[in-house]
C-alpha positions, 0 to 999 in steps of 0.5 A: 948534622943536616940531612942532605937535600934531595933533588928527585927527577923532574921529567918536565924539566930540561937539565943543564950540567950544573943542575942537581939530581938525586938518584938511587945508588947501591949506597942509597940516594946520592945527589950530584950535579948532572955534569958529575953524574956524566962521570959517575955513571954515563951509561945510566944517564944515557939510558935515562935520556935515550931509552927510558926518555925520563930525563930531558937535557940540553943537547949542547951542554949535556948530551954532546959531552955525554956521547963523547964520554961514552965513546971513550969510557964504554966503547962497546955500549957506544957501538951498540947504541950508535949502530948504523949511525957510527962513522966508519972507515970504508973503502972508496971514501976518503974520510969516515962515512956513516955506516948506514950509507954503504949498508943501504947503497952497497949491501954486497960490498958492506957485507964483504967488508963487515963479515968477510973483512972481519970488521964485525967489531967495528959496527954493531948490527942488530938482529933485524939489520943482520937479517935484512943485510943477509936477505939483500946479499942472498938475492944480489950475489948468492955466491957471496953469502956464507953458509952460516948466514944463509942458515939464519934466513 
């Protein structure tokens, strides 16, 4: 039986969905087309592209379908990596809006919607973004901020 051909990661190459890639798995090295890896382990592939920056891919053919797949397959991971870039339904806008806009332009309204409106599950705010929001609200409308959030400052 012939040994499986290995296709180690080439960080200088731009990958397309039909390109073969060998990655280590719990069962040992596994070779799949990149398009198949998107189904097999979408979070790992996304981290290799976005966080570790070791995998370069074609945005149209690989990254866009991957992001769409993550939204459905792993919504919590998707929300965490999107953060304030996530499209939300926010009062006063007829269609979805990027969360960063009300976060920056209307911190008190955003705080009211996010924390008091019980929408914390809709947008993930990193610790630094939470602190910034709490500071702005404490300055602009001190009566609005909850005691537990004041303690964070």
